[in-house]
N, CA, C, O and the ligand as a Tripos MOL2 file, in Angstrom:
@<TRIPOS>MOLECULE
protein
  245   243    62     0     0
PROTEIN
NO_CHARGES

@<TRIPOS>ATOM
      1 N          -9.7930    2.8490   -9.5590 N.3       1 MET1
      2 CA         -8.8660    1.7630   -9.2520 C.3       1 MET1
      3 C          -8.1520    2.0560   -7.9440 C.2       1 MET1
      4 O          -7.8170    3.2050   -7.6590 O.2       1 MET1
      5 N          -7.9230    1.0360   -7.1630 N.am      2 PHE2
      6 CA         -7.2510    1.2080   -5.8860 C.3       2 PHE2
      7 C          -5.7970    1.5930   -6.1000 C.2       2 PHE2
      8 O          -5.0910    0.9770   -6.8990 O.2       2 PHE2
      9 N          -5.3590    2.6050   -5.3870 N.am      3 GLU3
     10 CA         -3.9570    3.0120   -5.4310 C.3       3 GLU3
     11 C          -3.4030    3.0280   -4.0130 C.2       3 GLU3
     12 O          -3.8550    3.8140   -3.1810 O.2       3 GLU3
     13 N          -2.4300    2.1690   -3.7290 N.am      4 PRO4
     14 CA         -1.8560    2.1800   -2.3860 C.3       4 PRO4
     15 C          -1.0640    3.4590   -2.1400 C.2       4 PRO4
     16 O          -0.5300    4.0570   -3.0740 O.2       4 PRO4
     17 N          -0.9920    3.8690   -0.8950 N.am      5 ASP5
     18 CA         -0.1800    5.0280   -0.5400 C.3       5 ASP5
     19 C           1.2760    4.7710   -0.9080 C.2       5 ASP5
     20 O           1.7740    3.6530   -0.7740 O.2       5 ASP5
     21 N           1.9520    5.8200   -1.3730 N.am      6 ARG6
     22 CA          3.3670    5.6650   -1.7340 C.3       6 ARG6
     23 C           4.2420    5.5710   -0.4830 C.2       6 ARG6
     24 O           5.2550    4.8730   -0.4600 O.2       6 ARG6
     25 N           3.8240    6.2860    0.5400 N.am      7 VAL7
     26 CA          4.5960    6.2990    1.7810 C.3       7 VAL7
     27 C           3.6350    6.1100    2.9490 C.2       7 VAL7
     28 O           2.5980    6.7680    3.0310 O.2       7 VAL7
     29 N           3.9930    5.2130    3.8370 N.am      8 ILE8
     30 CA          3.2070    5.0520    5.0570 C.3       8 ILE8
     31 C           4.1270    5.2780    6.2560 C.2       8 ILE8
     32 O           5.3470    5.3530    6.1120 O.2       8 ILE8
     33 N           3.5280    5.3840    7.4270 N.am      9 THR9
     34 CA          4.3220    5.5290    8.6400 C.3       9 THR9
     35 C           4.6810    4.1540    9.1750 C.2       9 THR9
     36 O           3.8130    3.2990    9.3500 O.2       9 THR9
     37 N           5.9590    3.9470    9.4300 N.am     10 CYS10
     38 CA          6.4210    2.6560    9.9350 C.3      10 CYS10
     39 C           5.7630    2.3690   11.2800 C.2      10 CYS10
     40 O           5.7320    3.2170   12.1720 O.2      10 CYS10
     41 N           5.2400    1.1560   11.4020 N.am     11 ILE11
     42 CA          4.5240    0.7870   12.6130 C.3      11 ILE11
     43 C           5.4980    0.6590   13.7880 C.2      11 ILE11
     44 O           5.1310    0.9030   14.9380 O.2      11 ILE11
     45 N           6.7310    0.2770   13.4910 N.am     12 ASP12
     46 CA          7.7200    0.0810   14.5490 C.3      12 ASP12
     47 C           8.3530    1.3780   15.0360 C.2      12 ASP12
     48 O           8.3280    1.6740   16.2310 O.2      12 ASP12
     49 N           8.9190    2.1490   14.1170 N.am     13 CYS13
     50 CA          9.7690    3.2640   14.5290 C.3      13 CYS13
     51 C           9.1780    4.6180   14.1780 C.2      13 CYS13
     52 O           9.7330    5.6440   14.5690 O.2      13 CYS13
     53 N           8.0910    4.6500   13.4680 N.am     14 GLY14
     54 CA          7.4790    5.9290   13.1170 C.3      14 GLY14
     55 C           8.1500    6.6150   11.9430 C.2      14 GLY14
     56 O           7.8070    7.7450   11.5960 O.2      14 GLY14
     57 N           9.1050    5.9330   11.3350 N.am     15 GLY15
     58 CA          9.7830    6.4900   10.1650 C.3      15 GLY15
     59 C           8.9180    6.3700    8.9270 C.2      15 GLY15
     60 O           7.7530    5.9790    8.9990 O.2      15 GLY15
     61 N           9.5010    6.7100    7.7950 N.am     16 ARG16
     62 CA          8.7530    6.6490    6.5450 C.3      16 ARG16
     63 C           9.0510    5.3420    5.8300 C.2      16 ARG16
     64 O          10.2060    4.9920    5.5900 O.2      16 ARG16
     65 N           7.9870    4.6330    5.4980 N.am     17 ALA17
     66 CA          8.1310    3.3800    4.7730 C.3      17 ALA17
     67 C           7.6070    3.5910    3.3540 C.2      17 ALA17
     68 O           6.4740    4.0310    3.1570 O.2      17 ALA17
     69 N           8.4390    3.2750    2.3820 N.am     18 HIS18
     70 CA          8.1070    3.5460    0.9940 C.3      18 HIS18
     71 C           7.5640    2.3050    0.3040 C.2      18 HIS18
     72 O           8.0220    1.1890    0.5480 O.2      18 HIS18
     73 N           6.5880    2.5180   -0.5530 N.am     19 LEU19
     74 CA          6.0680    1.4260   -1.3690 C.3      19 LEU19
     75 C           7.2050    0.8640   -2.2010 C.2      19 LEU19
     76 O           7.9390    1.6100   -2.8490 O.2      19 LEU19
     77 N           7.3460   -0.4360   -2.1810 N.am     20 ASN20
     78 CA          8.5290   -1.0630   -2.7540 C.3      20 ASN20
     79 C           8.1500   -2.1680   -3.7360 C.2      20 ASN20
     80 O           8.8330   -3.1870   -3.8380 O.2      20 ASN20
     81 N           7.0550   -1.9500   -4.4520 N.am     21 CYS21
     82 CA          6.6520   -2.9360   -5.4360 C.3      21 CYS21
     83 C           5.8180   -2.2390   -6.5050 C.2      21 CYS21
     84 O           5.3670   -1.1080   -6.3250 O.2      21 CYS21
     85 N           5.6270   -2.9310   -7.6090 N.am     22 TYR22
     86 CA          4.8750   -2.3610   -8.7110 C.3      22 TYR22
     87 C           3.4540   -2.9110   -8.7400 C.2      22 TYR22
     88 O           3.1880   -4.0210   -8.2790 O.2      22 TYR22
     89 N           2.5610   -2.1170   -9.2860 N.am     23 ALA23
     90 CA          1.1800   -2.5550   -9.4080 C.3      23 ALA23
     91 C           1.0940   -3.7110  -10.4000 C.2      23 ALA23
     92 O           1.8050   -3.7140  -11.4040 O.2      23 ALA23
     93 N           0.2430   -4.6800  -10.1350 N.am     24 PRO24
     94 CA          0.0160   -5.7530  -11.1170 C.3      24 PRO24
     95 C          -0.5160   -5.1600  -12.4200 C.2      24 PRO24
     96 O          -1.0820   -4.0670  -12.4290 O.2      24 PRO24
     97 N          -0.3320   -5.8860  -13.5120 N.am     25 GLU25
     98 CA         -0.7260   -5.3750  -14.8230 C.3      25 GLU25
     99 C          -2.1840   -4.9290  -14.8670 C.2      25 GLU25
    100 O          -2.5180   -3.9150  -15.4800 O.2      25 GLU25
    101 N          -3.0430   -5.7000  -14.2100 N.am     26 ASP26
    102 CA         -4.4660   -5.3750  -14.2650 C.3      26 ASP26
    103 C          -4.9190   -4.6190  -13.0170 C.2      26 ASP26
    104 O          -6.1080   -4.5690  -12.7020 O.2      26 ASP26
    105 N          -3.9630   -4.0390  -12.3240 N.am     27 GLY27
    106 CA         -4.3170   -3.2010  -11.1850 C.3      27 GLY27
    107 C          -4.4260   -3.9840   -9.8940 C.2      27 GLY27
    108 O          -4.4180   -5.2150   -9.8940 O.2      27 GLY27
    109 N          -4.5260   -3.2590   -8.8000 N.am     28 TRP28
    110 CA         -4.6000   -3.8980   -7.4910 C.3      28 TRP28
    111 C          -5.9790   -4.4700   -7.2510 C.2      28 TRP28
    112 O          -6.9930   -3.8560   -7.5840 O.2      28 TRP28
    113 N          -6.0010   -5.6460   -6.6720 N.am     29 ALA29
    114 CA         -7.2640   -6.2800   -6.3060 C.3      29 ALA29
    115 C          -7.1780   -6.6730   -4.8350 C.2      29 ALA29
    116 O          -6.0870   -6.8780   -4.3040 O.2      29 ALA29
    117 N          -8.3360   -6.7780   -4.1790 N.am     30 PRO30
    118 CA         -8.3260   -7.1960   -2.7710 C.3      30 PRO30
    119 C          -7.5780   -8.5070   -2.5920 C.2      30 PRO30
    120 O          -7.7670   -9.4460   -3.3660 O.2      30 PRO30
    121 N          -6.7390   -8.5700   -1.5830 N.am     31 GLY31
    122 CA         -5.9750   -9.7770   -1.3340 C.3      31 GLY31
    123 C          -4.5630   -9.7100   -1.8920 C.2      31 GLY31
    124 O          -3.6880  -10.4530   -1.4470 O.2      31 GLY31
    125 N          -4.3240   -8.8170   -2.8740 N.am     32 ASP32
    126 CA         -2.9560   -8.6070   -3.3390 C.3      32 ASP32
    127 C          -2.1380   -8.0350   -2.1940 C.2      32 ASP32
    128 O          -2.6760   -7.3970   -1.2890 O.2      32 ASP32
    129 N          -0.8460   -8.2660   -2.2420 N.am     33 VAL33
    130 CA          0.0070   -7.8050   -1.1480 C.3      33 VAL33
    131 C           0.9480   -6.7210   -1.6440 C.2      33 VAL33
    132 O           1.6620   -6.8950   -2.6310 O.2      33 VAL33
    133 N           0.9320   -5.6110   -0.9430 N.am     34 THR34
    134 CA          1.8730   -4.5320   -1.2260 C.3      34 THR34
    135 C           3.0380   -4.6380   -0.2500 C.2      34 THR34
    136 O           2.8780   -5.1320    0.8660 O.2      34 THR34
    137 N           4.1970   -4.1780   -0.6710 N.am     35 VAL35
    138 CA          5.3920   -4.2570    0.1670 C.3      35 VAL35
    139 C           5.9200   -2.8450    0.4060 C.2      35 VAL35
    140 O           6.1160   -2.0690   -0.5290 O.2      35 VAL35
    141 N           6.1420   -2.5370    1.6630 N.am     36 TYR36
    142 CA          6.7510   -1.2610    2.0290 C.3      36 TYR36
    143 C           8.0540   -1.5370    2.7470 C.2      36 TYR36
    144 O           8.1770   -2.5040    3.4980 O.2      36 TYR36
    145 N           9.0390   -0.6580    2.5020 N.am     37 ARG37
    146 CA         10.2810   -0.7980    3.2660 C.3      37 ARG37
    147 C          10.5720    0.5110    3.9870 C.2      37 ARG37
    148 O          10.5390    1.5900    3.3960 O.2      37 ARG37
    149 N          10.8570    0.3870    5.2740 N.am     38 CYS38
    150 CA         11.1150    1.5590    6.1000 C.3      38 CYS38
    151 C          12.5250    2.0690    5.8490 C.2      38 CYS38
    152 O          13.4790    1.2900    5.8180 O.2      38 CYS38
    153 N          12.6560    3.3910    5.6690 N.am     39 GLU39
    154 CA         13.9820    3.9440    5.3980 C.3      39 GLU39
    155 C          14.8050    4.0870    6.6750 C.2      39 GLU39
    156 O          16.0190    4.2840    6.6110 O.2      39 GLU39
    157 N          14.1680    3.9900    7.8070 N.am     40 ASP40
    158 CA         14.8960    4.1330    9.0670 C.3      40 ASP40
    159 C          15.3500    2.7910    9.6290 C.2      40 ASP40
    160 O          16.5410    2.5980    9.8720 O.2      40 ASP40
    161 N          14.4200    1.8630    9.8400 N.am     41 CYS41
    162 CA         14.7930    0.5850   10.4510 C.3      41 CYS41
    163 C          14.9050   -0.5280    9.4120 C.2      41 CYS41
    164 O          15.2710   -1.6580    9.7370 O.2      41 CYS41
    165 N          14.5810   -0.1950    8.1420 N.am     42 LEU42
    166 CA         14.7370   -1.1230    7.0250 C.3      42 LEU42
    167 C          13.8520   -2.3610    7.1500 C.2      42 LEU42
    168 O          14.0800   -3.3580    6.4650 O.2      42 LEU42
    169 N          12.8660   -2.3030    8.0040 N.am     43 ASP43
    170 CA         11.9000   -3.3870    8.0810 C.3      43 ASP43
    171 C          11.0050   -3.3520    6.8470 C.2      43 ASP43
    172 O          10.7290   -2.2920    6.2860 O.2      43 ASP43
    173 N          10.5670   -4.5210    6.4460 N.am     44 ALA44
    174 CA          9.6240   -4.6040    5.3420 C.3      44 ALA44
    175 C           8.2380   -4.8540    5.9040 C.2      44 ALA44
    176 O           8.0610   -5.6350    6.8390 O.2      44 ALA44
    177 N           7.2720   -4.1880    5.3290 N.am     45 TRP45
    178 CA          5.8890   -4.3560    5.7720 C.3      45 TRP45
    179 C           5.0620   -4.8660    4.6050 C.2      45 TRP45
    180 O           5.0930   -4.3030    3.5100 O.2      45 TRP45
    181 N           4.3340   -5.9210    4.8490 N.am     46 TYR46
    182 CA          3.4780   -6.5060    3.8200 C.3      46 TYR46
    183 C           2.0370   -6.2140    4.1750 C.2      46 TYR46
    184 O           1.5270   -6.6740    5.1960 O.2      46 TYR46
    185 N           1.3940   -5.4510    3.3270 N.am     47 LEU47
    186 CA          0.0180   -5.0640    3.5990 C.3      47 LEU47
    187 C          -0.8940   -5.5600    2.4940 C.2      47 LEU47
    188 O          -0.6570   -5.3230    1.3090 O.2      47 LEU47
    189 N          -1.9380   -6.2510    2.9100 N.am     48 GLU48
    190 CA         -2.9100   -6.7210    1.9320 C.3      48 GLU48
    191 C          -3.8190   -5.5900    1.4860 C.2      48 GLU48
    192 O          -4.2090   -4.7370    2.2820 O.2      48 GLU48
    193 N          -4.1480   -5.5950    0.2160 N.am     49 VAL49
    194 CA         -5.1380   -4.6490   -0.2640 C.3      49 VAL49
    195 C          -6.4740   -5.0010    0.3870 C.2      49 VAL49
    196 O          -6.9260   -6.1430    0.3080 O.2      49 VAL49
    197 N          -7.1000   -4.0230    1.0270 N.am     50 PRO50
    198 CA         -8.3190   -4.3260    1.7920 C.3      50 PRO50
    199 C          -9.4570   -4.7910    0.8950 C.2      50 PRO50
    200 O          -9.5620   -4.4180   -0.2740 O.2      50 PRO50
    201 N         -10.2970   -5.6130    1.4890 N.am     51 GLU51
    202 CA        -11.4550   -6.1480    0.7790 C.3      51 GLU51
    203 C         -12.4750   -5.0600    0.4730 C.2      51 GLU51
    204 O         -13.0640   -5.0040   -0.6060 O.2      51 GLU51
    205 N         -12.6540   -4.2070    1.4600 N.am     52 GLU52
    206 CA        -13.6930   -3.1830    1.3120 C.3      52 GLU52
    207 C         -13.1000   -1.8740    0.8240 C.2      52 GLU52
    208 O         -12.4690   -1.1350    1.5790 O.2      52 GLU52
    209 N         -13.3140   -1.6090   -0.4310 N.am     53 ILE53
    210 CA        -12.8680   -0.3460   -0.9960 C.3      53 ILE53
    211 C         -14.0910    0.5550   -1.1420 C.2      53 ILE53
    212 O         -15.1390    0.1450   -1.6420 O.2      53 ILE53
    213 N         -13.9240    1.7720   -0.6970 N.am     54 ASP54
    214 CA        -15.0590    2.6890   -0.7110 C.3      54 ASP54
    215 C         -15.2340    3.2920   -2.1090 C.2      54 ASP54
    216 O         -14.8580    4.4360   -2.3640 O.2      54 ASP54
    217 N         -15.8070    2.4990   -2.9900 N.am     55 TRP55
    218 CA        -15.9680    2.9580   -4.3750 C.3      55 TRP55
    219 C         -16.8510    4.1880   -4.4530 C.2      55 TRP55
    220 O         -16.6640    5.0470   -5.3140 O.2      55 TRP55
    221 N         -17.8140    4.2650   -3.5470 N.am     56 GLU56
    222 CA        -18.7730    5.3700   -3.5750 C.3      56 GLU56
    223 C         -18.0710    6.7180   -3.5380 C.2      56 GLU56
    224 O         -18.4490    7.6640   -4.2290 O.2      56 GLU56
    225 N         -17.0350    6.7720   -2.7060 N.am     57 ARG57
    226 CA        -16.3600    8.0450   -2.5450 C.3      57 ARG57
    227 C         -15.1370    8.1740   -3.4390 C.2      57 ARG57
    228 O         -14.3850    9.1430   -3.3370 O.2      57 ARG57
    229 N         -14.9400    7.1890   -4.3210 N.am     58 GLY58
    230 CA        -13.8020    7.2280   -5.2400 C.3      58 GLY58
    231 C         -14.0130    8.2790   -6.3190 C.2      58 GLY58
    232 O         -15.0560    8.9260   -6.4070 O.2      58 GLY58
    233 N         -12.9730    8.4170   -7.1340 N.am     59 ARG59
    234 CA        -13.0740    9.3910   -8.2110 C.3      59 ARG59
    235 C         -14.0000    8.8650   -9.2970 C.2      59 ARG59
    236 O         -13.7870    7.7620   -9.8010 O.2      59 ARG59
    237 N         -14.9890    9.6040   -9.6550 N.am     60 PRO60
    238 CA        -15.8840    9.1560  -10.7400 C.3      60 PRO60
    239 C         -15.2230    9.3840  -12.0910 C.2      60 PRO60
    240 O         -15.0760   10.5250  -12.5300 O.2      60 PRO60
    241 N         -14.8250    8.3040  -12.7480 N.am     61 ASP61
    242 CA        -14.1900    8.4430  -14.0610 C.3      61 ASP61
    243 C         -15.2450    8.3570  -15.1450 C.2      61 ASP61
    244 O         -14.9230    8.4510  -16.3290 O.2      61 ASP61
    245 ZN         10.8580    1.6920   10.7700 Zn       62 ZN62
@<TRIPOS>BOND
     1     1     2 1
     2     2     3 1
     3     3     4 2
     4     3     5 am
     5     5     6 1
     6     6     7 1
     7     7     8 2
     8     7     9 am
     9     9    10 1
    10    10    11 1
    11    11    12 2
    12    11    13 am
    13    13    14 1
    14    14    15 1
    15    15    16 2
    16    15    17 am
    17    17    18 1
    18    18    19 1
    19    19    20 2
    20    19    21 am
    21    21    22 1
    22    22    23 1
    23    23    24 2
    24    23    25 am
    25    25    26 1
    26    26    27 1
    27    27    28 2
    28    27    29 am
    29    29    30 1
    30    30    31 1
    31    31    32 2
    32    31    33 am
    33    33    34 1
    34    34    35 1
    35    35    36 2
    36    35    37 am
    37    37    38 1
    38    38    39 1
    39    39    40 2
    40    39    41 am
    41    41    42 1
    42    42    43 1
    43    43    44 2
    44    43    45 am
    45    45    46 1
    46    46    47 1
    47    47    48 2
    48    47    49 am
    49    49    50 1
    50    50    51 1
    51    51    52 2
    52    51    53 am
    53    53    54 1
    54    54    55 1
    55    55    56 2
    56    55    57 am
    57    57    58 1
    58    58    59 1
    59    59    60 2
    60    59    61 am
    61    61    62 1
    62    62    63 1
    63    63    64 2
    64    63    65 am
    65    65    66 1
    66    66    67 1
    67    67    68 2
    68    67    69 am
    69    69    70 1
    70    70    71 1
    71    71    72 2
    72    71    73 am
    73    73    74 1
    74    74    75 1
    75    75    76 2
    76    75    77 am
    77    77    78 1
    78    78    79 1
    79    79    80 2
    80    79    81 am
    81    81    82 1
    82    82    83 1
    83    83    84 2
    84    83    85 am
    85    85    86 1
    86    86    87 1
    87    87    88 2
    88    87    89 am
    89    89    90 1
    90    90    91 1
    91    91    92 2
    92    91    93 am
    93    93    94 1
    94    94    95 1
    95    95    96 2
    96    95    97 am
    97    97    98 1
    98    98    99 1
    99    99   100 2
   100    99   101 am
   101   101   102 1
   102   102   103 1
   103   103   104 2
   104   103   105 am
   105   105   106 1
   106   106   107 1
   107   107   108 2
   108   107   109 am
   109   109   110 1
   110   110   111 1
   111   111   112 2
   112   111   113 am
   113   113   114 1
   114   114   115 1
   115   115   116 2
   116   115   117 am
   117   117   118 1
   118   118   119 1
   119   119   120 2
   120   119   121 am
   121   121   122 1
   122   122   123 1
   123   123   124 2
   124   123   125 am
   125   125   126 1
   126   126   127 1
   127   127   128 2
   128   127   129 am
   129   129   130 1
   130   130   131 1
   131   131   132 2
   132   131   133 am
   133   133   134 1
   134   134   135 1
   135   135   136 2
   136   135   137 am
   137   137   138 1
   138   138   139 1
   139   139   140 2
   140   139   141 am
   141   141   142 1
   142   142   143 1
   143   143   144 2
   144   143   145 am
   145   145   146 1
   146   146   147 1
   147   147   148 2
   148   147   149 am
   149   149   150 1
   150   150   151 1
   151   151   152 2
   152   151   153 am
   153   153   154 1
   154   154   155 1
   155   155   156 2
   156   155   157 am
   157   157   158 1
   158   158   159 1
   159   159   160 2
   160   159   161 am
   161   161   162 1
   162   162   163 1
   163   163   164 2
   164   163   165 am
   165   165   166 1
   166   166   167 1
   167   167   168 2
   168   167   169 am
   169   169   170 1
   170   170   171 1
   171   171   172 2
   172   171   173 am
   173   173   174 1
   174   174   175 1
   175   175   176 2
   176   175   177 am
   177   177   178 1
   178   178   179 1
   179   179   180 2
   180   179   181 am
   181   181   182 1
   182   182   183 1
   183   183   184 2
   184   183   185 am
   185   185   186 1
   186   186   187 1
   187   187   188 2
   188   187   189 am
   189   189   190 1
   190   190   191 1
   191   191   192 2
   192   191   193 am
   193   193   194 1
   194   194   195 1
   195   195   196 2
   196   195   197 am
   197   197   198 1
   198   198   199 1
   199   199   200 2
   200   199   201 am
   201   201   202 1
   202   202   203 1
   203   203   204 2
   204   203   205 am
   205   205   206 1
   206   206   207 1
   207   207   208 2
   208   207   209 am
   209   209   210 1
   210   210   211 1
   211   211   212 2
   212   211   213 am
   213   213   214 1
   214   214   215 1
   215   215   216 2
   216   215   217 am
   217   217   218 1
   218   218   219 1
   219   219   220 2
   220   219   221 am
   221   221   222 1
   222   222   223 1
   223   223   224 2
   224   223   225 am
   225   225   226 1
   226   226   227 1
   227   227   228 2
   228   227   229 am
   229   229   230 1
   230   230   231 1
   231   231   232 2
   232   231   233 am
   233   233   234 1
   234   234   235 1
   235   235   236 2
   236   235   237 am
   237   237   238 1
   238   238   239 1
   239   239   240 2
   240   239   241 am
   241   241   242 1
   242   242   243 1
   243   243   244 2
@<TRIPOS>SUBSTRUCTURE
     1 MET1         2 RESIDUE 1 A MET
     2 PHE2         6 RESIDUE 1 A PHE
     3 GLU3        10 RESIDUE 1 A GLU
     4 PRO4        14 RESIDUE 1 A PRO
     5 ASP5        18 RESIDUE 1 A ASP
     6 ARG6        22 RESIDUE 1 A ARG
     7 VAL7        26 RESIDUE 1 A VAL
     8 ILE8        30 RESIDUE 1 A ILE
     9 THR9        34 RESIDUE 1 A THR
    10 CYS10       38 RESIDUE 1 A CYS
    11 ILE11       42 RESIDUE 1 A ILE
    12 ASP12       46 RESIDUE 1 A ASP
    13 CYS13       50 RESIDUE 1 A CYS
    14 GLY14       54 RESIDUE 1 A GLY
    15 GLY15       58 RESIDUE 1 A GLY
    16 ARG16       62 RESIDUE 1 A ARG
    17 ALA17       66 RESIDUE 1 A ALA
    18 HIS18       70 RESIDUE 1 A HIS
    19 LEU19       74 RESIDUE 1 A LEU
    20 ASN20       78 RESIDUE 1 A ASN
    21 CYS21       82 RESIDUE 1 A CYS
    22 TYR22       86 RESIDUE 1 A TYR
    23 ALA23       90 RESIDUE 1 A ALA
    24 PRO24       94 RESIDUE 1 A PRO
    25 GLU25       98 RESIDUE 1 A GLU
    26 ASP26      102 RESIDUE 1 A ASP
    27 GLY27      106 RESIDUE 1 A GLY
    28 TRP28      110 RESIDUE 1 A TRP
    29 ALA29      114 RESIDUE 1 A ALA
    30 PRO30      118 RESIDUE 1 A PRO
    31 GLY31      122 RESIDUE 1 A GLY
    32 ASP32      126 RESIDUE 1 A ASP
    33 VAL33      130 RESIDUE 1 A VAL
    34 THR34      134 RESIDUE 1 A THR
    35 VAL35      138 RESIDUE 1 A VAL
    36 TYR36      142 RESIDUE 1 A TYR
    37 ARG37      146 RESIDUE 1 A ARG
    38 CYS38      150 RESIDUE 1 A CYS
    39 GLU39      154 RESIDUE 1 A GLU
    40 ASP40      158 RESIDUE 1 A ASP
    41 CYS41      162 RESIDUE 1 A CYS
    42 LEU42      166 RESIDUE 1 A LEU
    43 ASP43      170 RESIDUE 1 A ASP
    44 ALA44      174 RESIDUE 1 A ALA
    45 TRP45      178 RESIDUE 1 A TRP
    46 TYR46      182 RESIDUE 1 A TYR
    47 LEU47      186 RESIDUE 1 A LEU
    48 GLU48      190 RESIDUE 1 A GLU
    49 VAL49      194 RESIDUE 1 A VAL
    50 PRO50      198 RESIDUE 1 A PRO
    51 GLU51      202 RESIDUE 1 A GLU
    52 GLU52      206 RESIDUE 1 A GLU
    53 ILE53      210 RESIDUE 1 A ILE
    54 ASP54      214 RESIDUE 1 A ASP
    55 TRP55      218 RESIDUE 1 A TRP
    56 GLU56      222 RESIDUE 1 A GLU
    57 ARG57      226 RESIDUE 1 A ARG
    58 GLY58      230 RESIDUE 1 A GLY
    59 ARG59      234 RESIDUE 1 A ARG
    60 PRO60      238 RESIDUE 1 A PRO
    61 ASP61      242 RESIDUE 1 A ASP
    62 ZN62       245 GROUP 0 **** ****
Protein backbone atom coordinates (compact mmCIF):
# COMPACT_ATOMS: atom_id res chain seq x y z
CA MET A 1 0.00 0.00 0.00
CA PHE A 2 1.22 3.48 -0.78
CA GLU A 3 2.47 5.40 2.23
CA PRO A 4 3.22 9.10 1.83
CA ASP A 5 6.34 10.48 3.47
CA ARG A 6 5.67 11.88 6.93
CA VAL A 7 8.00 14.80 6.36
CA ILE A 8 9.04 16.43 3.12
CA THR A 9 11.29 19.37 2.36
CA CYS A 10 9.39 22.61 1.86
CA ILE A 11 9.65 23.71 -1.74
CA ASP A 12 9.71 27.38 -0.74
CA CYS A 13 12.00 27.68 2.27
CA GLY A 14 13.69 24.31 2.59
CA GLY A 15 12.15 23.74 6.00
CA ARG A 16 10.38 20.62 7.14
CA ALA A 17 6.81 20.14 6.03
CA HIS A 18 4.82 17.59 7.98
CA LEU A 19 2.05 15.38 6.69
CA ASN A 20 -1.11 16.97 7.98
CA CYS A 21 -3.88 14.57 7.07
CA TYR A 22 -5.01 11.03 7.70
CA ALA A 23 -5.03 8.14 5.29
CA PRO A 24 -8.43 7.31 3.78
CA GLU A 25 -10.11 4.26 5.28
CA ASP A 26 -9.26 2.09 2.30
CA GLY A 27 -5.77 3.48 1.90
CA TRP A 28 -4.21 5.95 -0.49
CA ALA A 29 -5.10 5.72 -4.14
CA PRO A 30 -3.70 7.63 -7.12
CA GLY A 31 -5.32 11.03 -7.37
CA ASP A 32 -5.93 11.36 -3.62
CA VAL A 33 -4.46 14.53 -2.20
CA THR A 34 -2.11 14.64 0.75
CA VAL A 35 -1.60 17.84 2.73
CA TYR A 36 1.69 18.97 4.20
CA ARG A 37 2.26 22.01 6.35
CA CYS A 38 5.66 23.64 6.65
CA GLU A 39 6.79 24.31 10.21
CA ASP A 40 8.89 27.27 9.12
CA CYS A 41 6.80 29.30 6.67
CA LEU A 42 3.48 27.60 7.53
CA ASP A 43 2.65 27.13 3.88
CA ALA A 44 0.43 24.21 3.03
CA TRP A 45 1.41 21.88 0.23
CA TYR A 46 -1.09 19.70 -1.56
CA LEU A 47 0.45 16.73 -3.26
CA GLU A 48 -1.42 14.21 -5.33
CA VAL A 49 -0.66 10.57 -4.86
CA PRO A 50 1.21 9.66 -8.04
CA GLU A 51 -0.39 7.49 -10.66
CA GLU A 52 2.64 5.33 -11.14
CA ILE A 53 3.52 3.42 -8.03
CA ASP A 54 6.46 1.10 -8.32
CA TRP A 55 4.74 -2.01 -7.01
CA GLU A 56 7.55 -4.19 -8.29
CA ARG A 57 9.96 -2.79 -5.79
CA GLY A 58 7.41 -2.55 -2.98
CA ARG A 59 7.39 -4.73 0.06
CA PRO A 60 6.17 -8.21 -0.81
CA ASP A 61 3.47 -9.00 1.74
ZN1 LIG B 1 8.44 26.48 4.19
